[in-house]
N, C-alpha and C positions, 0 to 999 in steps of 0.2 A: 115741817120743822127744819130750822136751819142747822147745818152741821156746825159742831163746835169749831172755833177758829184755832189755827196753829199758833203756838207761842213763839216758835222760831223756825228757821228754814235753812237747810243746807242741801248740797247735791247728794251726798251719800251718808247714811247712818250705818254705823257698825255696832253690832251687839256682841260684846266680849272683847277683853284685852289680853288674850293669850297669844300664842304664836300665830294662829290663823288671823285673829282680829288685828293684831299689830301689822302683820304683813299686808293685810287688805288695806289698812289705813295708809301705809307707805305707798303702795301702788296707786291707790285712788288719788292721793294727793299729787303724786308725780304725773298723773294723767290730767292734772289741771282742775280736779274737783275740790270743792269745799267739803270737809269731812268732820264728823263728830262721832266719837267713840263713847259708848256707855258700858260700864263694868259694874256689876252688882256687888262685887267684893270690895274690901277696903284697900287691897293692895294687889300688886302684880303677881305675887308669889303663890297664888292659889290655882293657877291654870294648870292644865295637864302638861303643857310644855315645861313650865317652871319646876314641877315636882317630879318630872321624869328623870331617867338616868342620863339623858343627853345623848343617846345613841340614835343616829339617823342613817337611813339606808340611801346612799348615793352610789352612782355607777360612773366609771370612766374619769374619776377625779385624779388630780395630780398626786394626791397622797397614795392612792392605789398604785399608780405607776411607780412611785418611789419605793413601794414595797414589792415591786415585781408582780403585781396582780393584774391580769388581763380581764377586763369586763366589757360589757356592751349593753346597750339599751335592749337589744333583743333577748339577751340572757336575763336581764332584770325582769322584763315582761314575762318571760317563760317561768321564772321562779315565783313571782307573785301570783301568777295565774294557777300554777300547779299547787302551790301552798293553799290557795283559796278554793281548791277542788273545782275549778272552772265555774264557780258561782259568781265570780267577779264581773263587773260591767267592763267589757273590753275597752270601751272608749275612755273610761276613767283611768285604767291601767296604762293605756298608751299615752294619755295626756300627762300622767305623772312622769313617765319615762322621758317624754319629749321636753319636759321643763325642769327636771330635777337638777341637771348639771348647771344650768344657768342660775338656779336658786342657790346651789352650793357656792358658786362664785360670787353671787350677790352678797351672801352672808359673809364670806371671806373679805370682800371689799368693805363691808360695814365694820369689820374689826373682829369678827368671831374667830377664836383660836381653836384649832383642831389638834387632837392627839396625833402624834406621828405614826401611830399604829392603827390598823383596821382589823376587825375581827369578824369571824363567821358565826352567825347565830341561826335561828330557826328559818328554814326555807331557802337558805343561800347555797348556791353552787360554788361561789368564791367569796372571800371576805369582802364585805362592803359596809360593815357597821362603823360609821365615823363618829368619834366621841368628842363631845365638847361639854363645858360646864353649862347646864341648862339655865342656871340663874344668870350667869353672864350673858347668855344668848338672849334672854328676855329683856335684860337691862339694855343691851345694845340695840335691840329693836325699839324699845321705848325711847331711847335717845334719838334714834332716827325719826321717830314720829314727832318728838318734841322739836327737832330741827326743822321739820316741815310745818310747824305751828298748828298741829292738829290737836285740839283739846281732847283729853281723856277724862271722863267724868266718873270718878269712883263712887261706890255706894249709891249708885243710881240705876236700879234695875229697870229694864224695859218690861212692861206688863202686857202690852198688846200691840199687834200689828194693825195699822189702819189702812183700809182699802177704799177706793172710790166706787162709783156705781158700776164700773166695768169689771171690778174685782182686782184691779191693779193695786199693788202695795205702794202707798204714797207717803207713809210715815209711821211713827211709833208713838205710843203713850209711855211715859216714864214716871217713876215715883222718885221725886226729888228728896234730898236729905231732910228738907223741911217738913216732909210729909205730904206736900202738895203734889198733885198729878199735873203734868204738862204734856203738850203734844208738839212733836217736832216733825215738820214736813221734810221728806226726802225726795227731792226733785227727780233724781235719777234712779235711786234704788236703796234697798236695805240689805245688809249682809248679816246673816245669822252665823256668828262664830262663838256661840254660847256654850260650847262644850257638850259633854255627854250626860249619862244618867246613872252613874255608878252609885248615887245616893237616892235614887228613885225606887224605893222598896217595892212599890206596887208594880211597876213595869218589870223589875227584875224577877219578881215572883211569878209574873205571867210567862216568863221564859222558862224558869226552872225553880220550883219551890225551894230547893236546897240553897239557892243563892241568898236566901234570907240569913243563912248561917255563915256566909262568906264575908271576910273582913273587907270593908271598903277603905282604900287608902287614897282615893281620889281627892281632888280639891273639894273644899267644903261646899262650894256653890254648885256642884254638879248634880242638879235635880231634874235635868231634862226640860228646863223652861222653854228654850228656843224650839225644841222639837214639838212641845205641846202647842205653842203659838202657831207653828207651821201646820200642824194637824188640824187646828181650828179653821184653817183656810182650805182644808181638803188635800193637803200635801200627801204624797205617797211616801212610804218608807222602804228601806232596803236592808236586809241582812240582820235585822234586830234579833231574829231567831237564832243567829249564830254567835251571839255574844257569850263569851266565856271568861272565867277568871284566868289568872296567870300563875303557873306553878313556880314560885321563886321566893316567897316571903317566909322569914323565920317564923316558927310556930308561935313565938311570943313577940313578933315584930308588929310595927304599926305604920312605918313609912318606907319609902323607897331606899332609905339608908340601910334597911334590914333585909335586903334581897340578895340572893346569890344564885348563879346558874353555872355550876361547875360540872354538871353532867354533859355539857357541850365541850368540856375540856378533857373528858376521859372518864368521868365518874359514871355511876349508875344510880338508879332510883329504886328503892324498895319501900314496901309498906311497913307498918309497925310490927308485922309478923316476920319481917326479914325477907320477904319474897318480892321479886320483880313483878311489875304489873303492866309495863308499857315499854314501847320502843323509845329510848331516851333521845333519839335524834330528831323527833318530830317537834312541831311547834309547842312551846310551853303552855299554850292555851289548850291544845288537845290533851296534853299531859294533865293539866289541871282538871279538865272534865273527867278524865279517867280516874283521877284521884278522888273525885266526889263519891265514887263507888267503893272506896277502900275504907277499912275500919278507921273511925275517928276523922275521916276525910283528910288524912295526913300521910306524909311519906318522909323518907330520909334520902338526902343526897349522900352517897357513899363514894369515897375516893381515897387514894393512898398518897404517900409522900411525894411521888412523882408529880401528881396533879397539883398538890399543895405548893410545891416549889415553882411550878409553871405559873400558877395564879399569883404568887408573890412577885415573881419576875415580871409578869404582865402589868402589875400595878406600877412598878418602877419604869417600865418601858413606855407605858401610856402617859405617865405624868399626872395621873389622877385615878381615882377609884371608879369602879363600875361593877355590875353584877358578875363580870367574868374575872374579877381580880380579888385578891385578899389583902386587907389592911389589918391593923391591930384590932380594931373594933370587931370586925367579922371573925377574926381568929378566936376572939374570946367567946363567940357564939357556938363554936364547934365542940362536939364531943370527940374525944380521941382515945385510942388504945394501941398499945404496942402489939397486940394480937387482935384477931377478929373476935375471939372469945371475950376479950376485955371490952371491946367496943359494943358487942351484943349486950353485955351486962349493963353498961352505962346507958344504952338506949332502951333497956327493958324489953329486949327481943327474946323470943324463945331460944334456949341454949342450942347451939349448933345450926340454927336456921340461916343466919347470915353467912357463916362459913360455907355451908352447902351451896347457897346461891352464888357466892363468889367463885367457888370451884367450877360450878356449871358455866358461869359467864366466861371465865378464863378459858375454858375448853372451847366455847364458841369462838372466842377471839382467835385462838390458835388455829382452829379448823377453818375459819373464815365464814362460818355459817351460824347465825343466831336462830336456832330452831324454835325458840319460844316466841320471840317478838320481831324477828327479821331486821334487827339493827345492822346497818351496813356503813354508817358514817358517824362522825362525832356530832355534827349539826347540819341539818338539811342534807345536802349531798357532799359536804366537805369534810375531809379528814377521815382517818381510819380508827376504829375502836382499839383500845389498848388494854392489856391485862392489868388487873388491880392486884399488886403483889408486893410492893415495897412498903414496909412499915416505917412509921406508925400509920394507922388507918383512921379515917375521920368520918363523922356523920354530921349533917346539917339538917335539923328537923324542919320540914318545909310544908307549907300549906298554900292553897290557892288564895289569891286576893284580887280585888277589883280596883286596879289603879286607873283604868279607863275603860270605856265601852267602845265598840267598833262597828255598830250599826246605827242607822238614823235616817235622816231625810234623804229622799231620792233627788239627785241632781244630774244635769247633763254635763257635757264637757266644758261648757262655759260657766259652770257652777250655778246655773239657774235652777231654782227649786221646781220640781215637777209635780203636777197633779194629773194622774192617769196618763203619764207620758208627755204632757203638754206643759211648757213653762208657765209659772205664775208670774205675770208681768211685774217687774220691779223687785222681785225677791230672789236673793242669792244666799248660798250657804257654803261653809268650808269648815275644815277641821273635824273634831270629834263629833260634831252635830250631824255629819252626813254618813250615809251608808252607800253600799254598792262597790266600794273600791276593794276592800279586803276579801270579800267572799266568805267562804265557810271557815277559814282559819287565817292565821296571822303570820306574815313575813316580817321578821324583826326589823325595827327601825323605820317602818313606814307610817306609824301613827303620827309622830312628830313630822316626818317627811311630808305626809299629805296635808298636815296643817299649814306648813310653810309654803309648799308648792301651790296648793289649791287656794290658800289665803291670798296669795299674790294675784292669782287669776280672778278670784271673785271681786277683789277690789278694783282691778283694772276694768273688768267687764261692767261692773256696776257704774263706774265713773263714766264710761263711754256710752251707757244706755240713755236713750232719750225716749221716754214713754209718756 
């Protein structure tokens, strides 16, 4: 039987038009390849990059230096690896560190604007969370792709990876808007930048049955399509068992506009009974997993006027909102009380429980030893805990949510997809579709970071591949 003919042909096919896919397209085109991008959604704004909060982990930047922050690639590697509980692929972490500063400068040269401030979040020894508007970021990347005359085909999902008799990936099948299926040959390679699986209920349930009750706030197209296509070719996976929600969404929230992380600014976390249940300085993913075991799988971020004022000032200093800041919309989501008793009543906690918890916590802060949960910092290894004592007091009802997933296809440092440790010829992957980088937990800002850094590498290496 003769193989079906290809309808068209390019050097590199890219699946997905988020941060990873657009960066791959830019680098592939700059390397001299003809490129075609397929995106199953109708618009750019459904990718994980676009719907994120825009916080990216970079080290040794000019912005850090302007804020008097000393950082290094070695410290970045150490922090990512320790946060990942040494389950990370060392080559991927080292590759990220070696290429992240160049990616920061590439984005800046393209016109991406950064907040003048940097913040410390989960896993960081020093502040390295760089904030930008994620919508602007995606639009700037798309303009760069357009300037290179790379077509982006929206509402055109890839349905299959095509291989030759040697098992090399040589193209894709796509479902066109007309309903017809066409085949596109990729002379050099295919890049999977198709996102994660936060809306793949079956895969989530296989990790933890309770995930079926966790709110998904990811892009609507994140069903793990690319991962399934790679698995059909025998691709290996990494770290899927470590996927966790994030503890930051308001109990009645639905999008990343409704998230807050003020326990990294000095607040604490309690359950609906008013009791602490976790070390608040660890990754918000580990906190979310701990919260799954609490009544109603819900908690409250508790803080005082000192933290409130710090978060309002941070909003003004950053020039835009983030999970670490307070604007008018988030202030309206807060419960408040002039006394802890009043706050307890508004939060429907048992009388006296929160007050007892705060008294115990304040004693820990004063003594320098948290006997219950071992908290020693505000976030990661940065900053010192502070007493909660200045009224009024505030509570933010918080649940875990799945904005993105952090495990996926196994790749090497060239972003080649691996099958039992051996590259599948012609197949590359980047962004949320890959695993192995984060390990068992999550260093803040590295999800978008790895999409951008590894997207660039996947595009360049696919363009230069001759198979």
